[in-house]
Structures are given as structure tokens and as C-alpha cells.
N, C-alpha and C positions, 0 to 999 in steps of 0.2 A: 374902817378896816385897819387904818394905820394905828389908831389908838389900841385896837384889839391886839394887834401884833406886838405893840410896845408892852402892853400889860401882860401878855402871855408869852413873851419871847423865850424866857427860860424854859417854860414847859414845852414850847414848840421845838426848841433846839434839843431838848431832852428826848422828845419823841423821835426827832429826826436822827439824833445820834444813836438811839436804840435801834431804829430801823436800819441805818447804815451798818451798825455793828452786827446786827443779825444777818444782813445781806452778805457782809464780808465773811462772817463765820460760816454761813451756808456755802458760799463760793469756795472757801478754803477747804471745807469738808468734802465738797463735790470733787474738787481738783485732786485731793489726796486719794479719795476712793477710786476715782478714774485712773489715777496713776498706779494704784495697787492692783486694779483689775488688769491694766495693760501689762504690768510686770508678771502677773500670774499667767496671762495668756502667752507671753514670750517665754516664760519658764517651761510651759508645756511644749511649745514649739521647739525650744532648744533641746529638750529631752528627746523629742522625736528625731531631730536632726542628728544629734549625737548618736543615738541608737542606730539610725540608718547607716551612718558612716562606720560605726563599729561592726555592724553586720557585714559590710562590704570588706572590711579588713579580715574578718573571719573567713569569708569566702576565698579571699586572696591567699590566706595562709593554707587553706585546704588544698589549693592548687599546687603548692610548693612541697607538700609532704610526699616524699619519694619512698619507693621500696627497691631494695637491691635485687638484682637478677642473678648475681654470681658472675665472676669473671670480669673482663674489661670490654669496653666498646672499641670501635675502630680508632678512636682518638687516644686510647690508652687510659681512659678514665673508668672508674667503677661503673658497670652497667646498671642503670637505674631507670625507673619509669614512675610517673605519677600514680600515687596510691588509688586515686579515683578511677584509674584505667585498669585496675586489677581484674575486672571482669565486665561483661556487658551490663549485668544487673547493677553492679556498683556504680558504673558510670551513669546509667540512666537514673538511678536513685539520687546521685549527687546533682545531676543536671536538673532534675525536678526541684531540688532544694534551691539551686541557684536561681531558677526561674521564679519560684515562689518568693524568695527573699527580695530579689531585685524588684519584682512587681509591687510588693507591699511597701518597699522603701523608696521607690523611684521619686515620688513627689517631694521627699525631704532631702534628696541629694542635691549637691551643687550641679550646675549645668555641666561643668567639666567632668564630674564623676558619672553623671548620667550618660554622657557621650561615650565614656570609656566602657561603662557597663554594656551599652548597646553594641559597641564594637566586639567585646568579648562574646556577647550573645550571638552575634553574626558568625563568629568563629566556631562556637560550640554547635550551632545549628548546622553549619557546613560539615563539621566532624561527625555529628550524629547522623546526618543524611548519608554521608559516604560510608559509614560503618553499619548502616541499617541491616544489611544482609550478612554481615560478618559473624563468624562464630565467636562465642564468648571468650574462648581461650586464645583468640588472636589479639584481644584488646591490649594486653600487657606488652606484647611485642610492638604493636603500633605505638603504644605509649612511650616506648624507648626511643622510637624514631622522632617523635614530636615533643619529647621531654622539654626541650628549651623553649618551645612555644608556651607551655604552661608556666614556666618560670618567668618569661618576659611579660606575659599577660598578667600574672600575679603581681609583679612589681608595678605595672602601670595602674592597676586597681588600687594597690596599697598607696602609691604616691598620690593619686587623686584624692583618696580619703584623708591622708595626712595633710594635704594642702588645705583642706577645710579646717582642720584643727590648728594649723599654723597661722592661717591668714584670715579666716572668715568667722570663726566661732564667736568672736566678740562683737560681731556686727549684727545689729537688729535688722536683718534684711534677708528675705527669702529669695531664692532663685526665681526668675521669671519663667512661668510655665509656658509662656508664648515663645520663648527662645527654642530654636530647633534642637531636639534632643539627640540628634545623631550627627556624626561627622559628614562632611560632603561626600557624596557617593564615590567620587574619584579618589579621595583620600582613603576611604574604607577599602576600596578595591586594591589600591596600591599597597596598603599595609597587609591585607590578606594575602596578596601574591608573594609577599616576602616571608610569610610564615612557612615553617617547615612542612606543615600539612599540605600546602600547595606546591612550594618549590621543590620538595622532596617526595612528591606524590608517587613517583615511580617506585621509590623505596617502600612506601606504604603498601603499594599494590603487590610488590614482591613478597612482603610479609603476609599479606592476606592470601596470596596464592600458594604459599608453602604448605605442603602436606604434613599433617601431624605424624609424629613417630618416625 
């Protein structure tokens, strides 16, 4: 055996070298293809996350579009109301859009953004429920009372979205779906109680009870 190895050492080493070279080439190719696949997957995930946060910004901007009502309010400012509150039909149409977009994009949002979306949804559900029996022509007047709510909620949604672009977009990391997607109940109730819809509810009721003409 020893003589055989001595006589055929060059051939054996040649075969061994060819085998190791082939193995290294295969390994390098596999690593590169695996890396390319991983990058393609993350590119797709990144596109979805970017789109989700862009959609959230779009919703936030919708909430800040105002229509003027003519004259001034009690604070001496131009009387305004959210455009989405121009009528019952317009509000419900926008509310459906909000629900659809947030449902479709919820998985791809950061935990912070999801919690903010769920808080806004709690607010809108409360508003929708309280106005369920109101006439369409009352919505704009109610919108004037709660205008600042829409501005504040819009800003928090926008801030949560921009926080992703500023701090997390470069990280190859998805939010943990196991993390609770809502703020603690006490926090939610406390924030809702400070919104004009709740704190100024008597004023909203006065608007709803006013007779037309």
C-alpha cells in the first residue's frame, strides 16, 4: 500500500486537489446563491414595509385636509373642519378606506405604528358609533368641534411612520407579531378621555340637537 501511494502520489494529490477545488467551488456558488436569494426576499419585504408606512402617511394627511366654514370660531381662528367630515357618506367612505388599508398593511408596520393605528381606530369607532343616528348635515359641524383631534391623531400616525424611515428602514428585522399590538387599556382610555370627542362631548351633543334652519 505504501509503495502504491508513493508511486501514485502525484495522481492521488491531483484527484484530491480537484475534489477539494470542486467542493470549494460548489460551496462558494451555494453561498452566493443563498445570499442572492436572501437579498431578494428582503428586497420584497422591504418594499412591503415601505409601502405600508407610506399608506399610513397618506391616511394621516387625509385627516389634516380641512375645509373652511366661513367666519371665525370662538378662539378667533378661521372656522374649519376635516374634509372627511363633510357628510356622513364621506366620513363612512373614508372610514372604510382607513379600515381596509390598515388591515392590509398591519403585518408590515412597526409595533409602534400598529399601536398608534389601533388607537386611532378605537377613536374612529367611538366617533362612528356616537354619530350613527346623526343626520348627514350635522357631520361638518361636529367636525368643527373635534377638528384638533384629527390634527393630533394625524400627527401621531405620521410620526410613527417617519420613525420607521428614520430608525428602522436599514435594519433587516421584522416586528415581532407576538408583541401586543395595542396600548395598555388604561393608556388608551386615558388618551381617549382627553380627546375633544369625549372631553367636549356636551358641545358635540349641542351641535347634534340644533334644529336646521
